[in-house]
C-alpha positions as a LaTeX table, in Angstrom:
\begin{tabular}{lrrr}
\hline
Residue & $x$ (\AA) & $y$ (\AA) & $z$ (\AA) \\
\hline
Met1 & 4.78 & 38.37 & 11.97 \\
Thr2 & 4.98 & 37.71 & 16.08 \\
Thr3 & 3.52 & 34.93 & 17.56 \\
Ser4 & 3.31 & 33.39 & 19.92 \\
His5 & 2.96 & 29.77 & 18.96 \\
Asp6 & 4.46 & 27.92 & 17.63 \\
Val7 & 2.35 & 25.34 & 17.01 \\
Leu8 & $-1.79$ & 25.74 & 17.04 \\
Val9 & $-3.48$ & 22.09 & 17.54 \\
Val10 & $-6.86$ & 22.42 & 17.10 \\
Gly11 & $-9.86$ & 19.99 & 18.55 \\
Gly12 & $-9.71$ & 16.40 & 19.24 \\
Val13 & $-9.08$ & 15.89 & 22.63 \\
Gly14 & $-11.48$ & 13.53 & 24.37 \\
Ile15 & $-11.37$ & 10.11 & 26.97 \\
Asp16 & $-9.60$ & 6.57 & 25.28 \\
Thr17 & $-10.65$ & 3.36 & 26.90 \\
Ile18 & $-8.41$ & 0.52 & 27.30 \\
Val19 & $-9.07$ & $-2.26$ & 26.91 \\
Gln20 & $-6.52$ & $-5.87$ & 26.69 \\
Val21 & $-7.83$ & $-8.77$ & 24.65 \\
Pro22 & $-6.95$ & $-11.43$ & 23.22 \\
Ser23 & $-7.87$ & $-11.15$ & 19.81 \\
Leu24 & $-9.99$ & $-8.07$ & 18.02 \\
Thr25 & $-12.54$ & $-10.72$ & 16.81 \\
Leu26 & $-14.08$ & $-12.01$ & 19.81 \\
Pro27 & $-15.72$ & $-15.05$ & 20.50 \\
Ala28 & $-19.67$ & $-14.63$ & 20.90 \\
Ala29 & $-19.89$ & $-15.49$ & 24.98 \\
Asp30 & $-21.55$ & $-13.41$ & 27.29 \\
Ser31 & $-18.41$ & $-12.72$ & 29.39 \\
Leu32 & $-14.71$ & $-12.47$ & 28.63 \\
His33 & $-12.22$ & $-11.89$ & 31.34 \\
Val34 & $-9.70$ & $-8.98$ & 30.12 \\
Pro35 & $-6.54$ & $-7.07$ & 32.24 \\
Ala36 & $-7.74$ & $-3.82$ & 34.56 \\
Ile37 & $-9.38$ & $-1.75$ & 31.57 \\
Arg38 & $-8.09$ & 1.39 & 32.02 \\
Asp39 & $-9.14$ & 5.61 & 31.12 \\
Tyr40 & $-6.18$ & 7.13 & 29.25 \\
Val41 & $-6.74$ & 11.13 & 27.96 \\
Ala42 & $-6.41$ & 10.60 & 24.58 \\
His43 & $-7.32$ & 11.04 & 20.51 \\
Thr44 & $-5.50$ & 12.75 & 18.30 \\
Gly45 & $-5.96$ & 15.78 & 19.61 \\
Asn46 & $-4.34$ & 15.68 & 22.74 \\
Gly47 & $-1.49$ & 13.59 & 21.11 \\
Val48 & 0.27 & 15.73 & 18.29 \\
Ala49 & $-0.07$ & 18.54 & 20.32 \\
Leu50 & 2.01 & 16.45 & 23.94 \\
Gly51 & 3.39 & 15.57 & 21.46 \\
Cys52 & 5.25 & 18.76 & 19.97 \\
Leu53 & 5.52 & 20.25 & 23.78 \\
Ala54 & 7.21 & 16.73 & 24.29 \\
Leu55 & 10.21 & 18.65 & 21.43 \\
Gln56 & 9.62 & 21.09 & 22.98 \\
Leu57 & 7.97 & 23.36 & 20.65 \\
Arg58 & 5.45 & 26.37 & 21.74 \\
Thr59 & 2.30 & 24.83 & 21.69 \\
Lys60 & $-0.98$ & 25.84 & 22.20 \\
Phe61 & $-4.59$ & 23.95 & 21.82 \\
Ile62 & $-7.84$ & 24.50 & 21.66 \\
Asp63 & $-10.48$ & 22.72 & 21.89 \\
Phe64 & $-13.80$ & 21.73 & 23.02 \\
Ile65 & $-15.54$ & 19.17 & 26.66 \\
Gly66 & $-17.81$ & 18.41 & 28.85 \\
Ala67 & $-19.29$ & 19.12 & 32.18 \\
Asp68 & $-17.83$ & 16.17 & 33.66 \\
Arg69 & $-16.03$ & 13.39 & 34.91 \\
Gln70 & $-13.87$ & 13.30 & 31.28 \\
Ala71 & $-12.21$ & 16.73 & 31.15 \\
Glu72 & $-11.54$ & 17.28 & 35.33 \\
Leu73 & $-8.79$ & 14.16 & 33.47 \\
Ile74 & $-8.49$ & 16.07 & 31.00 \\
Leu75 & $-7.66$ & 19.83 & 32.44 \\
Ala76 & $-5.82$ & 17.92 & 35.44 \\
Arg77 & $-3.34$ & 16.24 & 32.74 \\
Tyr78 & $-2.23$ & 19.32 & 30.92 \\
Gln79 & $-2.46$ & 21.15 & 34.41 \\
Glu80 & 0.62 & 18.57 & 35.29 \\
Arg81 & 2.10 & 18.83 & 32.04 \\
Gly82 & 2.03 & 22.11 & 30.72 \\
Leu83 & 0.23 & 22.33 & 28.23 \\
Asp84 & $-1.30$ & 25.82 & 26.83 \\
Phe85 & $-4.92$ & 24.75 & 26.70 \\
Ser86 & $-8.71$ & 26.93 & 26.11 \\
His87 & $-11.30$ & 25.42 & 25.91 \\
Leu88 & $-15.37$ & 25.47 & 25.87 \\
Val89 & $-17.72$ & 23.56 & 27.11 \\
His90 & $-20.56$ & 21.66 & 25.68 \\
Asp91 & $-23.56$ & 20.39 & 26.96 \\
Ser92 & $-22.80$ & 16.79 & 24.22 \\
Gly93 & $-19.95$ & 16.19 & 26.55 \\
Thr94 & $-16.36$ & 14.97 & 26.95 \\
Arg95 & $-15.70$ & 12.92 & 23.35 \\
Arg96 & $-15.14$ & 8.97 & 24.46 \\
Ser97 & $-13.43$ & 6.17 & 22.69 \\
Val98 & $-12.99$ & 2.63 & 23.41 \\
Asn99 & $-9.75$ & 0.50 & 21.54 \\
Leu100 & $-9.48$ & $-2.96$ & 21.56 \\
Ile101 & $-5.19$ & $-3.57$ & 22.23 \\
Asp102 & $-5.15$ & $-7.76$ & 20.93 \\
Pro103 & $-1.05$ & $-9.31$ & 22.46 \\
Gln104 & 0.22 & $-7.51$ & 19.04 \\
Gly105 & $-0.58$ & $-4.29$ & 20.06 \\
Arg106 & $-3.29$ & $-3.84$ & 16.97 \\
Arg107 & $-6.01$ & $-1.79$ & 18.00 \\
Leu108 & $-9.99$ & $-1.27$ & 17.12 \\
Ser109 & $-11.25$ & 1.84 & 17.99 \\
Met110 & $-14.53$ & 2.65 & 19.03 \\
Tyr111 & $-15.86$ & 6.05 & 19.30 \\
Asp112 & $-19.08$ & 8.30 & 19.90 \\
Gly113 & $-18.49$ & 11.76 & 17.77 \\
Arg114 & $-20.96$ & 12.55 & 20.49 \\
His115 & $-20.56$ & 16.56 & 19.30 \\
Pro116 & $-23.75$ & 17.41 & 17.15 \\
Tyr117 & $-23.15$ & 17.75 & 13.31 \\
Glu118 & $-23.71$ & 21.76 & 14.44 \\
Leu119 & $-21.20$ & 22.79 & 16.50 \\
Arg120 & $-19.30$ & 25.51 & 15.53 \\
Met121 & $-16.67$ & 27.01 & 17.09 \\
Pro122 & $-17.26$ & 31.60 & 17.59 \\
Arg123 & $-14.38$ & 32.56 & 15.49 \\
Glu124 & $-13.87$ & 35.78 & 18.95 \\
Phe125 & $-12.28$ & 32.31 & 20.90 \\
Tyr126 & $-10.34$ & 30.84 & 18.02 \\
Leu127 & $-9.48$ & 33.76 & 15.58 \\
Pro128 & $-6.36$ & 35.33 & 18.30 \\
His129 & $-5.42$ & 32.16 & 18.84 \\
Leu130 & $-4.83$ & 31.30 & 15.32 \\
Ser131 & $-3.15$ & 34.77 & 14.68 \\
Ala132 & $-0.60$ & 34.23 & 18.03 \\
Ala133 & 0.35 & 30.57 & 15.52 \\
Arg134 & 3.34 & 29.44 & 13.02 \\
His135 & 0.97 & 26.65 & 12.01 \\
Ala136 & $-2.30$ & 25.10 & 12.48 \\
His137 & $-2.98$ & 20.82 & 13.03 \\
Leu138 & $-6.37$ & 21.06 & 11.57 \\
Ser139 & $-8.11$ & 18.06 & 13.42 \\
Ile140 & $-11.35$ & 16.12 & 10.73 \\
Met141 & $-13.80$ & 17.37 & 13.66 \\
His142 & $-16.79$ & 18.83 & 11.34 \\
Trp143 & $-16.33$ & 22.54 & 12.78 \\
Val144 & $-12.48$ & 22.65 & 12.46 \\
Arg145 & $-12.81$ & 22.99 & 8.53 \\
Glu146 & $-14.25$ & 26.54 & 9.15 \\
Leu147 & $-10.78$ & 27.34 & 10.64 \\
Tyr148 & $-8.96$ & 26.84 & 7.38 \\
Asp149 & $-10.51$ & 30.72 & 4.96 \\
Asp150 & $-8.82$ & 32.62 & 8.24 \\
Ala151 & $-5.57$ & 30.71 & 8.38 \\
Gln152 & $-5.06$ & 31.37 & 4.81 \\
Ala153 & $-5.95$ & 34.64 & 5.19 \\
Leu154 & $-3.31$ & 35.02 & 7.60 \\
Gly155 & $-0.60$ & 33.29 & 6.33 \\
Val156 & $-0.74$ & 30.26 & 9.40 \\
Ser157 & 0.50 & 27.28 & 7.23 \\
Thr158 & $-1.85$ & 24.14 & 8.48 \\
Ser159 & $-1.72$ & 20.49 & 8.42 \\
Thr160 & $-3.56$ & 17.34 & 9.54 \\
Asp161 & $-4.16$ & 14.05 & 9.86 \\
Leu162 & $-7.07$ & 11.92 & 8.03 \\
His163 & $-6.55$ & 8.76 & 9.62 \\
Asp164 & $-8.38$ & 5.56 & 7.96 \\
Trp165 & $-9.71$ & 8.03 & 5.15 \\
Asp166 & $-10.73$ & 5.47 & 1.73 \\
Gly167 & $-10.24$ & 7.87 & $-0.11$ \\
Glu168 & $-14.09$ & 8.66 & $-1.10$ \\
Asn169 & $-15.59$ & 9.86 & 2.19 \\
Pro170 & $-16.11$ & 13.79 & 1.46 \\
His171 & $-16.14$ & 14.16 & 5.01 \\
His172 & $-12.24$ & 14.24 & 4.68 \\
Leu173 & $-12.27$ & 16.84 & 1.02 \\
Asp174 & $-11.54$ & 19.85 & 2.82 \\
Phe175 & $-8.92$ & 18.61 & 5.02 \\
Ala176 & $-7.09$ & 16.78 & 1.95 \\
Leu177 & $-7.12$ & 19.73 & $-0.81$ \\
Arg178 & $-6.39$ & 22.72 & 1.90 \\
Ser179 & $-4.19$ & 21.88 & 3.83 \\
Glu180 & $-0.31$ & 22.25 & 3.39 \\
Leu181 & 0.62 & 18.69 & 4.50 \\
Val182 & $-1.70$ & 16.02 & 4.21 \\
Phe183 & $-0.99$ & 12.74 & 6.81 \\
Val184 & $-2.72$ & 10.00 & 6.12 \\
Gly185 & $-3.89$ & 5.48 & 6.85 \\
Ala186 & $-2.13$ & 3.80 & 4.55 \\
Ala187 & $-4.24$ & 0.22 & 5.78 \\
Ala188 & $-7.83$ & 1.35 & 4.37 \\
Leu189 & $-6.49$ & 2.77 & 1.16 \\
Gly190 & $-5.03$ & $-0.81$ & 0.32 \\
Glu191 & $-3.22$ & $-0.32$ & $-3.08$ \\
Arg192 & $-5.24$ & 3.44 & $-4.55$ \\
Val193 & $-2.68$ & 4.73 & $-1.63$ \\
Gly194 & $-0.40$ & 6.21 & $-4.94$ \\
Gly195 & $-3.31$ & 7.72 & $-6.67$ \\
Val196 & $-4.45$ & 8.44 & $-3.51$ \\
Met197 & $-1.51$ & 10.61 & $-2.42$ \\
Ala198 & $-1.51$ & 11.94 & $-6.23$ \\
Arg199 & $-4.64$ & 13.72 & $-6.62$ \\
Ile200 & $-3.91$ & 15.24 & $-3.37$ \\
Val201 & $-1.38$ & 17.74 & $-4.61$ \\
Arg202 & $-2.93$ & 17.84 & $-7.91$ \\
Asp203 & $-6.06$ & 19.07 & $-6.52$ \\
Gly204 & $-5.14$ & 20.67 & $-3.56$ \\
Arg205 & $-2.41$ & 23.08 & $-1.67$ \\
Ala206 & $-0.73$ & 20.14 & $-0.80$ \\
Arg207 & 3.29 & 20.56 & $-0.60$ \\
Ala208 & 3.29 & 16.72 & 0.13 \\
Val209 & 2.02 & 14.41 & 1.58 \\
Val210 & 2.63 & 11.74 & 3.46 \\
Ala211 & 0.85 & 7.89 & 4.22 \\
Met212 & 1.61 & 6.66 & 6.76 \\
Ala213 & 2.18 & 2.47 & 7.08 \\
Gly214 & 2.97 & 0.92 & 10.55 \\
Glu215 & 5.56 & $-1.91$ & 10.02 \\
Arg216 & 5.71 & $-0.78$ & 6.25 \\
Gly217 & 7.10 & 2.34 & 6.96 \\
Ser218 & 5.52 & 5.23 & 5.12 \\
Tyr219 & 5.36 & 7.62 & 1.62 \\
Leu220 & 6.23 & 10.75 & 1.29 \\
Leu221 & 4.74 & 12.64 & $-1.75$ \\
Ala222 & 6.06 & 16.26 & $-2.35$ \\
Arg223 & 4.60 & 18.25 & $-4.77$ \\
Gly224 & 6.69 & 18.21 & $-7.68$ \\
Asp225 & 7.30 & 14.90 & $-7.23$ \\
Glu226 & 6.56 & 12.07 & $-9.79$ \\
Ala227 & 5.69 & 9.32 & $-7.35$ \\
Pro228 & 5.92 & 8.79 & $-3.86$ \\
Arg229 & 9.19 & 7.82 & $-2.23$ \\
His230 & 8.88 & 5.51 & 0.90 \\
Phe231 & 10.75 & 5.07 & 3.97 \\
Pro232 & 11.53 & 2.34 & 6.03 \\
Cys233 & 9.89 & 2.46 & 9.71 \\
Ala234 & 12.56 & 2.97 & 13.03 \\
Pro235 & 14.13 & 0.55 & 14.33 \\
Leu236 & 12.12 & $-0.25$ & 17.44 \\
Pro237 & 13.45 & 0.75 & 20.78 \\
Arg238 & 11.34 & $-1.29$ & 22.93 \\
Pro239 & 8.79 & $-4.27$ & 22.06 \\
Val240 & 5.26 & $-3.46$ & 20.57 \\
Val241 & 2.67 & $-3.58$ & 22.88 \\
Asp242 & 0.57 & $-1.09$ & 21.81 \\
Ser243 & $-0.31$ & 0.90 & 18.96 \\
Asn244 & $-2.05$ & 3.57 & 20.30 \\
Gly245 & $-1.04$ & 7.21 & 19.08 \\
Ala246 & 1.78 & 6.21 & 17.02 \\
Gly247 & 0.38 & 8.23 & 14.24 \\
Asp248 & $-0.17$ & 11.19 & 15.98 \\
Ser249 & 3.37 & 10.75 & 17.31 \\
Phe250 & 4.81 & 10.46 & 13.71 \\
Val251 & 3.10 & 13.52 & 12.90 \\
Ala252 & 4.38 & 15.50 & 15.95 \\
Ala253 & 8.25 & 14.47 & 15.43 \\
Phe254 & 7.93 & 15.80 & 11.67 \\
Leu255 & 6.32 & 18.69 & 12.62 \\
Ala256 & 8.66 & 19.75 & 15.00 \\
Ala257 & 11.80 & 18.83 & 12.39 \\
Trp258 & 9.79 & 20.94 & 9.32 \\
Leu259 & 9.36 & 23.68 & 12.21 \\
Arg260 & 12.82 & 23.93 & 12.42 \\
Gly261 & 14.01 & 23.50 & 8.63 \\
Ala262 & 14.25 & 20.37 & 8.16 \\
Pro263 & 13.50 & 18.54 & 4.65 \\
Leu264 & 10.81 & 16.76 & 4.36 \\
Glu265 & 13.01 & 13.52 & 3.99 \\
Leu266 & 14.74 & 14.38 & 7.22 \\
Ala267 & 10.91 & 15.14 & 8.19 \\
Met268 & 10.05 & 11.46 & 7.84 \\
Arg269 & 12.80 & 10.33 & 9.34 \\
His270 & 12.33 & 12.12 & 12.76 \\
Gly271 & 8.74 & 11.30 & 12.37 \\
Ala272 & 9.33 & 7.46 & 11.85 \\
Val273 & 11.03 & 7.53 & 15.25 \\
Gly274 & 8.87 & 9.32 & 17.01 \\
Gly275 & 6.58 & 6.21 & 15.51 \\
Ala276 & 7.72 & 3.51 & 16.98 \\
Phe277 & 9.03 & 5.26 & 20.23 \\
Ala278 & 5.13 & 5.58 & 21.08 \\
Cys279 & 4.98 & 1.46 & 20.41 \\
Gly280 & 6.21 & 0.34 & 23.38 \\
Trp281 & 4.27 & 1.67 & 25.18 \\
His282 & 0.73 & 0.64 & 26.93 \\
Gly283 & $-1.99$ & 3.56 & 26.37 \\
Thr284 & $-2.96$ & 6.35 & 24.95 \\
His285 & $-0.03$ & 9.35 & 24.39 \\
Glu286 & 1.73 & 7.98 & 28.08 \\
Arg287 & 4.93 & 9.08 & 27.11 \\
Phe288 & 6.43 & 11.14 & 23.89 \\
Ile289 & 10.40 & 11.30 & 22.56 \\
Gly290 & 12.69 & 14.02 & 23.49 \\
Pro291 & 14.42 & 15.37 & 21.40 \\
His292 & 17.71 & 14.01 & 22.92 \\
Glu293 & 16.72 & 11.12 & 22.18 \\
Leu294 & 14.70 & 11.75 & 18.67 \\
Ala295 & 18.12 & 13.39 & 17.77 \\
Leu296 & 20.15 & 9.85 & 19.07 \\
Gln297 & 18.12 & 7.41 & 17.49 \\
Val298 & 17.40 & 9.58 & 13.85 \\
Ala299 & 21.28 & 9.78 & 14.00 \\
\hline
\end{tabular}
């Protein structure tokens, strides 16, 4: 099959408002003086798409945005970066979140999820893009699950990031069980992480499940493995200032290696380096590791 894109990223752009706070536990006060508050083009699909683009994958991104100032920021950013972005406008507006960041770079994200539950992307809009892709990364918006049947029929491989899934919330199950590569945050799973990874492989289509555990590294369970394998985090090239976007950068670097034929173990090393790189920059998705620097750090 002839393809125009290595990766189609579906859903997941918005605006992050970043607030640096002395602690994620805020005082009971009427006001709190903080450093300059800034807005960034952000969210998970944005991070994966720009990360893949920086690693020289042919990348396409599709999503809903609003007719508002936030959408103008997104379109200007993508024009500047050269990201191929096609969108539909919805009157609920562009998604937003407010992220509190403490001095250690940890975050608390408050996401507005403003798009209505009944929202659907028309098949005639997404199908030409899906048909032209080698791989589709599907963000966990409700409407995105509608693409799985077509992706499977077309033979397009799929991945998703479940983020802070607790292993129970039914919203995530279609994404967990129908994707061939599944990424998930380990923090909310705690000691259940191995069992949840095993369930995804046992009950779903996953070739591999990756649990990202921040400074504790990451875990890989490939189909046929008896237990998850642990991978250490990569050395930090800069001091940690902001963990926003680290998971998305991990996913982008992993996909770039995997789509170029690297074994899963090497893709895990690429992901770890990509995630560590993101932690050294303020804001969400402001800097992405390039192929030369990634290769040097992996080596």
